[in-house]
C-alpha positions as CSV (number, residue, x, y, z in Angstrom):
1,X,-35.6,192.7,73.7
2,X,-36.6,190.4,76.6
3,X,-37.1,187.6,74.4
4,X,-33.6,187.7,72.3
5,X,-31.9,188.5,76.3
6,X,-33.3,185.1,77.5
7,X,-32.3,183.3,74.4
8,X,-28.5,185.0,74.7
9,X,-28.4,184.1,78.2
10,X,-29.6,180.1,77.6
11,X,-26.7,180.5,75.0
12,X,-24.3,181.4,77.9
13,X,-20.9,180.5,76.6
14,X,-19.5,182.1,73.3
15,X,-19.5,178.7,71.7
16,X,-23.2,177.8,72.7
17,X,-23.5,181.6,71.2
18,X,-21.8,180.6,68.2
19,X,-24.3,177.3,67.6
20,X,-27.5,179.4,68.7
21,X,-26.4,181.8,65.5
22,X,-25.9,179.3,63.2
23,X,-29.2,177.4,64.2
24,X,-30.9,180.6,63.9
25,X,-29.7,181.5,60.5
26,X,-29.8,177.9,59.4
27,X,-34.0,177.9,60.3
28,X,-34.1,181.2,58.8
29,X,-32.7,180.6,55.6
30,X,-35.0,177.6,55.2
31,X,-37.7,178.8,56.0
32,X,-37.1,181.6,52.9
33,X,-36.3,179.0,50.6
34,X,-39.6,177.1,51.5
35,X,-41.7,179.8,51.0
36,X,-39.9,181.0,47.6
37,X,-40.3,177.7,46.3
38,X,-44.0,176.9,47.5
39,X,-45.2,180.3,46.2
40,X,-46.6,180.9,49.7
41,X,-44.9,184.4,49.9
42,X,-47.8,186.9,51.2
43,X,-47.1,189.2,48.2
44,X,-48.8,188.4,44.7
45,X,-45.8,188.0,42.2
46,X,-46.9,189.0,38.8
47,X,-47.3,186.1,36.5
48,X,-47.9,183.5,39.1
49,X,-50.3,180.6,38.8
50,X,-53.9,181.3,40.0
51,X,-55.2,180.7,43.2
52,X,-58.1,177.3,42.8
53,X,-61.6,177.8,43.1
54,X,-63.2,178.6,46.3
55,X,-66.7,177.2,46.6
56,X,-66.4,174.1,44.2
57,X,-68.9,172.0,46.0
58,X,-71.7,173.1,44.0
59,X,-70.7,172.0,40.9
60,X,-67.9,173.0,38.2
61,X,-67.2,176.9,37.5
62,X,-69.2,178.4,34.7
63,X,-71.9,175.8,34.5
64,X,-75.7,175.9,34.5
65,X,-77.1,173.4,37.7
66,X,-80.2,172.8,39.3
67,X,-79.8,172.9,43.4
68,X,-82.8,172.1,45.3
69,X,-85.2,172.3,42.3
70,X,-84.0,175.9,41.2
71,X,-81.8,177.1,38.6
72,X,-78.2,178.5,39.5
73,X,-75.6,179.8,37.5
74,X,-72.0,179.0,39.1
75,X,-69.7,182.3,38.4
76,X,-66.0,181.7,38.1
77,X,-65.3,181.4,41.5
78,X,-67.6,178.7,41.7
79,X,-70.3,180.7,43.9
80,X,-73.6,179.8,43.0
81,X,-75.8,182.5,42.0
82,X,-80.0,181.4,42.0
83,X,-81.8,183.0,38.6
84,X,-85.2,184.9,39.2
85,X,-87.7,184.9,36.8
86,X,-88.5,188.9,37.5
87,X,-87.0,191.6,39.1
88,X,-87.9,192.5,42.4
89,X,-87.4,196.2,42.2
90,X,-88.3,199.3,39.7
91,X,-84.9,199.5,39.3
92,X,-83.8,196.6,38.5
93,X,-86.4,195.8,36.4
94,X,-86.0,199.1,34.0
95,X,-81.9,198.3,33.9
96,X,-82.6,194.6,32.7
97,X,-84.7,195.9,30.1
98,X,-82.5,198.7,28.9
99,X,-79.5,196.9,28.6
100,X,-80.6,194.3,27.2
101,X,-82.0,196.3,24.6
102,X,-79.0,198.2,23.8
103,X,-76.9,194.8,23.4
104,X,-79.7,193.8,20.9
105,X,-78.9,197.0,19.0
106,X,-75.2,196.6,19.2
107,X,-75.7,193.1,17.7
108,X,-74.1,191.7,20.8
109,X,-77.2,190.1,22.7
110,X,-77.6,186.5,22.9
111,X,-79.0,184.6,20.1
112,X,-80.9,181.2,21.0
113,X,-80.0,179.9,17.8
114,X,-76.2,180.6,18.1
115,X,-76.4,180.5,21.7
116,X,-74.0,183.0,21.5
117,X,-73.8,186.5,22.8
118,X,-74.5,188.5,26.2
119,X,-77.2,188.8,28.2
120,X,-78.8,190.4,31.8
121,X,-80.9,187.9,34.0
122,X,-82.3,188.5,37.3
123,X,-81.0,187.0,40.4
124,X,-82.8,186.7,43.8
125,X,-81.3,187.4,46.7
126,X,-83.7,184.9,48.8
127,X,-81.4,182.3,51.2
128,X,-77.9,182.9,49.3
129,X,-75.9,179.1,49.5
130,X,-73.4,181.9,50.0
131,X,-73.7,184.9,51.9
132,X,-72.9,188.1,50.9
133,X,-69.4,189.7,51.3
134,X,-65.9,188.8,50.3
135,X,-64.3,185.3,49.5
136,X,-61.3,183.6,50.5
137,X,-59.9,184.5,47.4
138,X,-61.0,188.4,48.5
139,X,-63.6,188.5,45.4
140,X,-67.3,189.6,46.0
141,X,-69.8,186.7,46.1
142,X,-72.4,189.2,44.8
143,X,-75.2,186.7,45.6
144,X,-77.5,189.7,46.7
145,X,-77.2,191.9,43.6
146,X,-80.1,191.8,41.2
147,X,-78.7,190.9,38.1
148,X,-75.8,188.8,36.3
149,X,-74.1,189.9,32.9
150,X,-73.6,186.5,31.2
151,X,-71.5,186.1,28.3
152,X,-72.2,182.7,26.2
153,X,-69.7,181.5,23.1
154,X,-71.5,178.6,21.4
155,X,-73.3,177.5,24.3
156,X,-70.2,177.5,26.8
157,X,-70.6,180.3,29.3
158,X,-67.4,182.5,29.7
159,X,-67.9,185.1,32.3
160,X,-70.1,185.8,35.1
161,X,-70.6,189.1,36.2
162,X,-72.4,190.5,39.1
163,X,-74.7,193.7,38.8
164,X,-76.8,195.8,41.3
165,X,-79.6,198.7,40.0
166,X,-80.1,201.5,42.1
167,X,-81.6,205.2,41.3
168,X,-83.5,208.0,43.2
169,X,-87.0,209.4,42.5
170,X,-85.5,213.1,43.2
171,X,-84.7,215.1,39.7
172,X,-81.9,216.7,41.4
173,X,-78.3,217.2,40.0
174,X,-77.0,219.6,42.1
175,X,-73.4,218.8,44.1
176,X,-75.4,217.8,47.2
177,X,-77.4,215.2,45.4
178,X,-74.8,214.3,43.4
179,X,-72.5,213.5,46.3
180,X,-75.7,211.1,47.7
181,X,-76.1,209.3,44.7
182,X,-72.0,208.7,44.4
183,X,-71.9,207.7,48.3
184,X,-74.8,205.3,47.3
185,X,-73.1,204.0,44.4
186,X,-69.9,203.8,46.1
187,X,-71.0,201.6,49.0
188,X,-72.3,199.1,46.6
189,X,-68.9,198.4,45.0
190,X,-66.0,196.2,46.5
191,X,-64.3,199.0,48.2
192,X,-67.3,200.4,50.0
193,X,-69.1,199.4,53.1
194,X,-71.8,196.5,51.5
195,X,-69.3,194.6,49.6
196,X,-72.5,194.2,47.4
197,X,-71.7,194.2,43.8
198,X,-68.8,194.6,41.2
199,X,-70.7,196.7,38.8
200,X,-73.4,199.3,39.6
201,X,-75.9,200.6,37.0
202,X,-77.8,203.8,38.3
203,X,-81.0,204.8,36.8
204,X,-81.3,208.7,36.5
205,X,-84.4,210.4,36.9
206,X,-83.8,212.8,33.8
207,X,-81.2,213.0,31.0
208,X,-79.6,216.3,33.0
209,X,-78.6,214.5,36.0
210,X,-77.3,211.0,33.9
211,X,-75.3,213.6,32.3
212,X,-74.1,215.1,35.7
213,X,-73.5,211.8,37.7
214,X,-71.9,210.2,34.3
215,X,-68.8,213.0,34.3
216,X,-68.3,211.6,38.4
217,X,-67.9,208.2,36.8
218,X,-66.0,208.9,33.1
219,X,-63.4,206.4,32.7
220,X,-64.9,203.6,35.0
221,X,-65.6,200.6,33.9
222,X,-67.7,199.1,36.8
223,X,-70.2,201.9,36.9
224,X,-72.9,202.6,34.2
225,X,-75.1,205.5,34.2
226,X,-78.4,205.4,32.0
227,X,-82.1,207.4,31.8
228,X,-84.1,205.1,29.2
229,X,-86.8,207.9,28.8
230,X,-84.1,209.6,26.6
231,X,-82.1,206.4,25.7
232,X,-79.2,208.6,27.6
233,X,-76.2,205.5,28.3
234,X,-72.6,206.1,29.4
235,X,-71.7,203.0,27.9
236,X,-71.5,199.0,28.4
237,X,-69.7,197.5,31.1
238,X,-66.5,196.1,30.5
239,X,-67.5,193.2,32.3
240,X,-66.9,190.3,30.7
241,X,-64.0,191.7,28.1
242,X,-61.4,190.6,30.7
243,X,-62.6,187.0,30.1
244,X,-62.8,187.2,26.2
245,X,-58.8,188.1,26.6
246,X,-58.0,185.3,28.5
247,X,-59.9,182.6,26.2
248,X,-58.0,184.1,23.3
249,X,-54.8,183.8,24.8
250,X,-55.3,180.2,25.3
251,X,-56.0,179.6,21.6
252,X,-53.5,177.0,19.7
253,X,-52.2,175.6,23.2
254,X,-52.9,172.1,24.1
255,X,-51.4,169.8,26.8
256,X,-50.1,166.6,25.2
257,X,-51.7,163.2,26.9
258,X,-48.5,162.2,28.4
259,X,-48.3,165.0,30.7
260,X,-50.3,164.9,34.1
261,X,-53.0,166.9,34.4
262,X,-53.2,170.5,34.8
263,X,-55.2,171.9,37.6
264,X,-58.2,174.1,36.5
265,X,-58.1,177.6,38.2
266,X,-60.4,180.8,38.8
267,X,-58.9,184.1,37.8
268,X,-59.8,187.2,39.3
269,X,-58.6,190.9,38.5
270,X,-57.4,192.7,41.7
271,X,-59.5,194.9,43.6
272,X,-58.4,198.4,42.1
273,X,-60.1,201.6,41.7
274,X,-63.9,201.6,42.3
275,X,-64.4,198.0,42.1
276,X,-62.8,194.3,41.4
277,X,-63.9,192.5,38.1
278,X,-64.2,189.1,38.0
279,X,-62.6,187.4,34.8
280,X,-63.5,184.0,33.2
281,X,-62.6,180.5,34.5
282,X,-59.4,179.0,32.7
283,X,-57.3,176.4,32.6
284,X,-53.1,176.7,33.5
285,X,-51.9,176.4,30.1
286,X,-48.9,174.6,29.2
287,X,-46.2,174.0,26.2
288,X,-44.4,170.0,26.1
289,X,-44.6,169.5,30.1
290,X,-42.6,172.8,30.8
291,X,-43.6,175.6,32.6
292,X,-46.6,177.6,32.1
293,X,-46.5,180.2,29.3
294,X,-48.4,183.6,29.8
295,X,-49.4,184.8,26.8
296,X,-49.8,188.7,26.1
297,X,-52.8,190.4,25.0
298,X,-52.6,190.3,21.2
299,X,-54.6,191.7,18.3
300,X,-57.4,188.9,18.4
301,X,-57.7,189.5,22.2
302,X,-58.0,193.2,21.8
303,X,-60.0,193.0,19.2
304,X,-62.8,190.4,21.1
305,X,-62.6,192.8,23.7
306,X,-63.5,195.9,22.1
307,X,-66.1,194.3,20.2
308,X,-67.5,193.3,23.4
309,X,-68.7,196.7,23.7
310,X,-68.8,197.6,20.0
311,X,-69.9,195.0,17.2
312,X,-68.9,197.1,14.3
313,X,-66.1,197.0,12.1
314,X,-65.0,193.3,11.7
315,X,-67.0,190.8,10.4
316,X,-66.6,187.9,12.8
317,X,-68.3,185.4,11.2
318,X,-65.8,185.2,8.4
319,X,-62.9,184.9,10.9
320,X,-60.3,182.6,9.1
321,X,-56.9,181.2,10.2
322,X,-54.0,182.5,7.9
323,X,-50.9,182.2,9.2
324,X,-49.3,179.3,11.9
325,X,-45.8,179.5,13.5
326,X,-43.6,177.3,16.0
327,X,-40.4,179.3,16.8
328,X,-39.6,175.8,18.8
329,X,-40.5,174.1,22.1
330,X,-41.2,176.5,25.2
331,X,-42.4,179.2,23.0
332,X,-45.9,178.3,21.8
333,X,-47.8,178.6,18.4
334,X,-48.4,181.8,17.0
335,X,-51.5,182.6,15.0
336,X,-53.2,185.0,13.0
337,X,-56.8,185.7,11.6
338,X,-58.2,187.0,8.9
339,X,-61.5,188.7,8.6
340,X,-63.3,191.1,6.2
341,X,-63.6,195.1,7.4
342,X,-67.1,195.9,7.5
343,X,-68.8,199.3,8.0
344,X,-71.2,197.5,10.6
345,X,-69.3,194.1,11.9
346,X,-71.6,190.8,11.5
347,X,-72.0,188.5,14.5
348,X,-70.1,190.0,17.6
349,X,-66.9,189.4,19.8
350,X,-68.3,186.2,21.2
351,X,-68.9,184.6,17.9
352,X,-65.5,185.6,17.0
353,X,-64.2,183.7,19.8
354,X,-66.4,180.6,18.9
355,X,-64.6,180.6,15.4
356,X,-61.5,181.0,16.8
357,X,-62.1,178.1,19.4
358,X,-62.9,176.1,16.2
359,X,-60.0,176.6,14.1
360,X,-58.0,175.9,17.4
361,X,-59.7,172.8,18.3
362,X,-59.7,171.5,14.7
363,X,-56.0,172.0,14.7
364,X,-55.1,169.7,17.3
365,X,-58.2,167.2,16.2
366,X,-56.6,167.0,12.9
367,X,-53.1,166.3,14.2
368,X,-54.4,163.7,16.7
369,X,-56.0,161.6,14.3
370,X,-54.6,160.0,11.5
371,X,-55.5,161.3,8.1
372,X,-57.4,158.4,6.7
373,X,-59.9,158.6,9.3
374,X,-60.8,162.3,8.0
375,X,-63.7,161.6,5.8
376,X,-67.6,161.6,6.9
377,X,-70.6,159.6,4.2
378,X,-74.1,160.2,4.4
379,X,-75.8,157.2,2.4
380,X,-79.1,155.8,3.6
381,X,-77.9,152.2,2.5
382,X,-74.8,152.8,5.2
383,X,-75.7,153.8,8.6
384,X,-72.8,152.0,9.5
385,X,-70.1,154.0,7.8
386,X,-70.9,157.6,8.5
387,X,-68.0,158.4,10.4
388,X,-64.9,157.3,12.1
389,X,-65.6,156.9,15.6
390,X,-63.1,159.2,17.4
391,X,-64.0,162.0,14.7
392,X,-67.6,161.9,15.4
393,X,-66.9,162.4,18.7
394,X,-65.0,165.9,17.8
395,X,-66.9,169.2,16.9
396,X,-64.6,168.9,13.5
397,X,-66.2,166.0,13.0
398,X,-69.8,167.5,13.4
399,X,-69.3,170.6,10.9
400,X,-68.4,168.0,8.4
401,X,-71.4,166.1,8.7
402,X,-73.2,169.1,9.0
403,X,-71.8,170.3,5.8
404,X,-72.1,167.0,4.2
405,X,-76.2,167.6,4.8
406,X,-76.0,170.6,3.6
407,X,-74.4,169.8,0.0
408,X,-77.2,167.8,-0.1
409,X,-79.9,170.6,0.6
410,X,-77.8,173.4,-1.9
411,X,-78.1,170.6,-4.8
412,X,-81.8,170.0,-3.9
413,X,-82.7,173.8,-4.0
414,X,-80.3,173.9,-7.8
415,X,-82.0,171.3,-9.5
416,X,-85.8,172.4,-8.2
417,X,-87.9,172.4,-11.5
418,X,-89.8,175.6,-10.0
419,X,-86.6,177.8,-10.9
420,X,-85.1,178.8,-14.3
421,X,-82.0,176.6,-14.2
422,X,-83.7,173.8,-12.3
423,X,-86.4,173.7,-14.9
424,X,-83.5,174.2,-17.8
425,X,-81.8,170.8,-15.9
426,X,-84.8,169.0,-16.4
427,X,-85.8,169.8,-19.9
428,X,-82.5,168.4,-20.8
429,X,-82.2,164.7,-18.6
430,X,-83.1,161.6,-20.0
431,X,-84.5,158.6,-18.5
432,X,-86.2,158.1,-15.3
433,X,-83.5,158.2,-13.0
434,X,-80.7,160.0,-12.1
435,X,-78.4,160.0,-9.4
436,X,-75.9,162.5,-7.6
437,X,-73.3,161.2,-5.9
438,X,-71.0,164.2,-4.9
439,X,-67.6,164.6,-2.7
440,X,-66.3,167.6,-1.2
441,X,-62.5,167.6,-1.7
442,X,-59.6,169.9,-1.0
443,X,-58.2,171.6,-4.1
444,X,-54.7,172.3,-4.0
445,X,-53.9,175.1,-1.2
446,X,-51.5,178.2,-2.0
447,X,-49.2,178.7,0.8
448,X,-46.1,180.5,1.8
449,X,-44.0,178.3,4.1
450,X,-40.5,179.5,5.3
451,X,-38.8,178.0,8.2
452,X,-41.3,177.7,11.0
453,X,-43.9,179.8,9.5
454,X,-46.7,179.1,7.3
455,X,-49.2,181.7,5.3
456,X,-52.4,180.3,4.1
457,X,-52.8,182.0,0.4
458,X,-56.0,180.4,-1.0
459,X,-57.6,177.2,0.5
460,X,-60.4,176.7,-2.3
461,X,-62.9,173.4,-1.7
462,X,-63.7,171.5,-4.8
463,X,-66.9,169.0,-5.2
464,X,-66.5,165.9,-7.3
465,X,-68.8,164.0,-9.0
466,X,-68.0,160.1,-7.9
467,X,-66.9,158.5,-10.8
468,X,-63.8,161.4,-10.6
469,X,-63.6,161.3,-6.9
470,X,-63.2,157.4,-7.1
471,X,-61.0,157.4,-10.5
472,X,-58.7,159.5,-8.4
473,X,-58.6,156.6,-5.7
474,X,-58.0,154.1,-8.0
475,X,-61.8,152.8,-7.6
476,X,-64.7,152.9,-9.9
477,X,-67.9,153.7,-8.9
478,X,-70.8,151.8,-8.7
479,X,-74.2,152.2,-11.0
480,X,-77.0,154.1,-9.4
481,X,-79.6,153.9,-12.2
482,X,-78.8,149.9,-13.2
483,X,-82.0,150.3,-15.4
484,X,-80.0,152.6,-17.7
485,X,-77.9,152.3,-20.5
486,X,-74.3,153.8,-19.8
487,X,-74.9,156.2,-22.7
488,X,-78.0,158.1,-20.4
489,X,-76.2,157.7,-17.2
490,X,-73.2,159.3,-19.3
491,X,-75.3,162.1,-20.7
492,X,-77.1,162.7,-17.0
493,X,-73.7,163.1,-15.3
494,X,-72.3,165.6,-17.9
495,X,-75.4,167.7,-17.7
496,X,-75.0,167.6,-14.0
497,X,-71.4,168.4,-14.0
498,X,-71.8,171.4,-16.3
499,X,-75.2,173.2,-15.3
500,X,-75.4,172.4,-11.7
501,X,-71.6,171.3,-9.9
502,X,-70.2,174.8,-10.4
503,X,-73.1,176.6,-8.6
504,X,-72.5,174.2,-5.4
505,X,-69.0,174.9,-5.5
506,X,-69.3,178.3,-5.8
507,X,-71.8,177.9,-1.9
508,X,-69.2,175.6,-1.0
509,X,-66.4,177.9,-1.0
510,X,-68.5,181.2,-0.6
511,X,-72.5,180.8,0.9
512,X,-72.3,181.5,4.8
513,X,-73.8,177.9,5.7
514,X,-70.2,176.5,4.6
515,X,-68.3,178.8,7.1
516,X,-67.7,176.3,9.7
517,X,-66.5,173.6,7.3
518,X,-64.0,176.3,5.1
519,X,-62.9,177.1,8.9
520,X,-62.0,173.5,9.9
521,X,-60.2,172.8,6.3
522,X,-57.8,175.5,6.6
523,X,-57.0,173.9,10.1
524,X,-56.4,170.7,8.5
525,X,-54.3,172.8,5.7
526,X,-52.3,174.1,9.0
527,X,-51.9,170.9,10.3
528,X,-50.6,168.5,7.5
529,X,-48.1,171.7,7.3
530,X,-47.3,171.4,10.9
531,X,-46.6,167.2,10.2
532,X,-44.2,167.8,7.8
533,X,-42.7,170.4,9.7
534,X,-42.1,167.9,13.0
535,X,-40.5,165.6,10.3
536,X,-37.7,168.2,9.8
537,X,-37.5,169.7,13.6
538,X,-38.3,169.8,16.9
539,X,-42.0,171.3,17.9
540,X,-44.0,172.2,20.5
541,X,-46.7,169.5,20.0
542,X,-44.7,166.9,17.5
543,X,-45.4,164.0,20.0
544,X,-49.4,164.5,19.7
545,X,-49.4,163.8,16.3
546,X,-51.2,160.2,15.9
547,X,-51.7,160.0,19.1
548,X,-55.8,159.4,18.7
549,X,-56.3,161.1,22.3
550,X,-59.0,163.7,21.2
551,X,-60.9,163.8,24.7
552,X,-60.1,167.4,25.3
553,X,-61.9,168.2,21.8
554,X,-65.3,166.3,22.5
555,X,-68.3,168.3,21.5
556,X,-69.9,170.6,23.8
557,X,-73.2,169.8,22.0
558,X,-75.9,167.3,22.5
559,X,-75.2,165.8,19.2
560,X,-73.9,162.3,17.7
561,X,-73.1,161.3,14.6
562,X,-76.5,159.5,14.2
563,X,-78.6,162.7,14.7
564,X,-77.1,164.3,11.5
565,X,-77.8,160.8,9.4
566,X,-81.3,160.4,10.7
567,X,-82.1,164.4,9.8
568,X,-80.6,163.1,6.4
569,X,-82.8,160.4,6.1
570,X,-86.0,162.0,6.9
571,X,-85.1,164.8,4.3
572,X,-84.5,161.6,1.8
573,X,-87.7,159.7,2.6
574,X,-90.0,163.1,2.5
575,X,-89.0,163.5,-0.9
576,X,-86.7,166.3,-0.5
577,X,-84.6,164.9,-2.7
578,X,-87.2,163.7,-5.0
579,X,-88.8,165.9,-7.5
580,X,-91.9,165.7,-10.1
581,X,-91.8,167.4,-13.6
582,X,-94.5,167.9,-16.5
583,X,-94.0,166.7,-19.6
584,X,-95.1,168.2,-22.7
585,X,-98.4,166.1,-23.2
586,X,-99.4,166.8,-19.7
587,X,-98.5,163.5,-18.1
588,X,-96.5,163.1,-14.9
589,X,-93.7,161.4,-14.6
590,X,-91.6,160.9,-11.1
591,X,-88.3,160.9,-11.5
592,X,-86.3,159.3,-8.5
593,X,-83.1,161.5,-7.7
594,X,-80.9,160.3,-5.5
595,X,-78.2,162.4,-3.9
596,X,-75.2,160.7,-1.7
597,X,-71.7,161.7,-1.3
598,X,-69.7,163.2,1.1
599,X,-66.5,165.0,2.5
600,X,-63.3,163.7,2.3
601,X,-60.1,165.4,3.6
602,X,-57.8,162.6,3.9
603,X,-55.5,164.2,1.4
604,X,-54.2,167.9,1.2
605,X,-52.3,169.2,-1.6
606,X,-49.7,172.7,-1.7
607,X,-48.8,174.9,-4.5
608,X,-45.9,176.8,-2.6
609,X,-44.9,180.3,-3.8
610,X,-41.4,181.6,-3.8
611,X,-39.9,184.3,-1.9
612,X,-40.1,186.6,-5.4
613,X,-43.6,185.5,-5.7
614,X,-44.5,186.3,-2.1
615,X,-43.2,189.6,-2.7
616,X,-44.9,190.4,-5.6
617,X,-48.3,188.9,-5.3
618,X,-48.6,189.7,-1.0
619,X,-46.2,192.5,-0.5
620,X,-47.3,193.7,2.6
621,X,-48.5,190.5,4.1
622,X,-45.7,189.7,6.5
623,X,-46.1,193.2,7.8
624,X,-49.7,192.9,8.5
625,X,-49.3,189.4,10.5
626,X,-46.6,190.7,12.6
627,X,-48.5,193.6,13.6
628,X,-51.2,191.5,14.6
629,X,-49.7,189.5,16.8
630,X,-49.1,193.0,19.1
631,X,-52.5,194.7,18.1
632,X,-55.3,194.8,15.5
633,X,-54.0,195.6,12.4
634,X,-56.4,196.6,9.2
635,X,-55.1,196.3,5.5
636,X,-57.6,199.1,4.2
637,X,-56.3,198.4,0.3
638,X,-57.7,194.8,0.9
639,X,-60.3,195.5,3.2
640,X,-59.1,193.2,6.2
641,X,-58.7,192.9,9.5
642,X,-55.8,190.9,10.7
643,X,-55.8,189.5,14.5
644,X,-53.1,187.3,15.9
645,X,-51.8,186.6,19.0
646,X,-49.2,183.9,20.6
647,X,-46.5,185.9,22.4
648,X,-45.8,185.1,25.4
649,X,-46.1,188.1,28.2
650,X,-43.1,190.0,29.5
651,X,-41.9,188.3,32.6
652,X,-43.1,185.1,31.6
653,X,-40.9,184.1,28.6
654,X,-37.8,182.9,29.9
655,X,-37.8,181.0,26.8
656,X,-37.4,184.0,25.0
657,X,-34.1,185.1,27.1
658,X,-32.8,182.1,26.5
659,X,-33.0,181.9,23.0
660,X,-31.1,185.4,22.7
661,X,-28.7,184.1,24.8
662,X,-28.0,181.0,23.0
663,X,-29.2,178.9,26.3
664,X,-31.1,175.8,25.0
665,X,-34.6,175.7,25.7
666,X,-36.5,172.1,26.8
667,X,-39.5,172.2,27.5
668,X,-40.3,175.6,28.3
669,X,-37.4,176.6,30.1
670,X,-34.3,178.3,29.2
671,X,-31.0,175.5,30.5
672,X,-27.5,176.3,31.4
673,X,-24.9,174.1,29.5
674,X,-24.3,170.9,30.7
675,X,-27.3,170.7,32.7
676,X,-30.0,168.1,32.9
677,X,-32.9,170.5,31.6
678,X,-33.4,172.5,34.2
679,X,-32.6,176.0,35.3
680,X,-30.1,176.9,37.4
681,X,-33.2,178.6,39.1
682,X,-35.2,175.8,38.8
683,X,-32.5,173.4,40.6
684,X,-31.8,176.0,43.0
685,X,-35.7,176.1,44.3
686,X,-35.6,172.1,44.1
687,X,-32.4,171.2,46.1
688,X,-31.7,174.3,48.5
689,X,-34.5,173.5,50.9
690,X,-33.8,169.6,51.5
691,X,-29.9,170.6,51.7
692,X,-30.7,172.8,54.4
693,X,-32.7,170.5,55.9
694,X,-29.9,168.1,56.1
695,X,-27.4,170.8,57.0
696,X,-29.9,171.4,60.2
697,X,-29.6,167.7,60.6
698,X,-25.5,167.7,60.7
699,X,-25.8,170.3,63.1
700,X,-28.2,168.8,65.7
701,X,-26.6,165.5,65.8
702,X,-23.2,167.5,66.5
703,X,-24.4,169.5,69.1
704,X,-25.6,166.6,71.2
705,X,-22.6,164.7,70.4
706,X,-20.3,167.5,72.1
707,X,-22.9,168.4,74.6
708,X,-22.6,164.7,76.1
709,X,-19.0,164.7,75.7
710,X,-18.2,168.0,77.6
711,X,-20.7,166.5,80.1
712,X,-18.3,163.7,80.4
713,X,-15.4,165.9,80.9
714,X,-16.9,168.3,83.5
715,X,-18.6,170.9,81.8
716,X,-18.4,173.3,78.6
717,X,-15.2,174.9,79.3
718,X,-14.2,178.0,78.2
């Protein structure tokens, strides 16, 4: 009260008090407006942009790096964790070995070839670069924990979670013993006294003890109880599942090149219950150049999160894009993937994430490059015409080139004379030279398109002999074996087309080694439809079409087009595509076999179904897709799972509210009629602080002028 009395006594007369009150009101109003506008209010606002990484001087978050000769993992907060070759205590060693074996049994373990999966690695707590305890964001540094749980997707680090191990040498499971155990476990967690780790694994002395302690932590995703001797396991940590959900929520979302760069953020889950769980390093996403659209965890996100704990039920290796919709600018794209239902799943959730990312990245690659560039060509005589340069920087281009190389290998296996088919084929050949010039091209895709929705029902690929391929494009094929007559060449080509080509077509459309090719082709179909849609209406990413900027989709692998070409040349020169067969006379005739060709996705053709045809042939498809946008949906009659996403989260979708109320939507914001594209809230946040500051300035000037005038006439007056 004394402070206010001093101020009030200084104010003196009623007029002074009037101006003092105005002054305080203006200052308070400006302070409130600035705090709202700048997002610096102390309380966290649901859906607000996440805070930036704290420790970034060590390198980009979610990366592997070397510091002073030691290998480090940089987590989502930018904190460096030194990797150790072995554990430094018996509990850590037992937990590390047991939990990695459990990942292998569940089909979730990291695979060196696929560079996908989960793994536990040891951490060294010697001289941590960031001390143990809480960092500025409120998360734990975790630099003295025993282990890290890493999640990899196609060579990219998705999440880093800290795990500490503890145990007991006593066999007791009495209430007193369990109380001591729980105190030890709880003290390691964020709400404990040690601030050491987000996750704890307890190594029990026996199965009975494990079961008793597990009851205490039932439902706690951050505490795991195991007894390796009996294989007892309370269940995999949920560490990493939040990262999977976030990553899935960013599919089919991109930033047009015209927009300023979006800051990158690290997202942490608030500390609740027995501990906080660190989520993934993610990019703040926008549609158009408007405000950020937060997606809810739809069917794909939930399916991936469930797959992080149990790989059964869905064959993630055959995840394919089958639905895409664009409700309009500000709402983002909605999508749905289809995958077979299996008794024991193939691949795992991280495989599914990698495949979904491939589909999403390819969609934007197909949008941003001109269709005339969508080809690859492996021909030993044309090393400078392998692939268009921009396409050759992307994973989409890599998939096409690797499929072209696989096409040649598939053909080589089919025609090998040691096989029944190959032997029959060679007996029917004529001449001493054969040439197989084949191209993978799209067959007409069957789709159902209505308004802003596309259902891709069938998407077959075809393989054509080069004579047919060039004839369709108004050209003529070069003579591959000029020493032979046209009649002999026609006979050999007809033989190949009849005996070998159907098997090649079947492999391209069904074999696992061509799954990535089929996946990027589905995205090509979706992109071609989206190009046509953008000619008829305003779309979220219409401005990106043919802009040529593929920087966001450059391959993450250490690969360049010449690598695939050189692999082809090695196979070619070492005789993989040359065969020898014995004649009836016992002589050897060396027949040179050349396999050229490529992949050409420049032209995509549609066969569109009518409403009646759709209802007759796929009566439940629309319903399944719609449900999958919210949760995983299974069509048991067809043995398929539908996994969708793209629905804006509640509280983030002003654009949905705007549509319902008939308010125009521009750049992701609902706007009132007569405005320039900004919402009333946005304009208020933008202009009121400046208006308040201007008003304050006017009041100060007026106060000074009146004060001087009063002094000249002898005081303030009554």
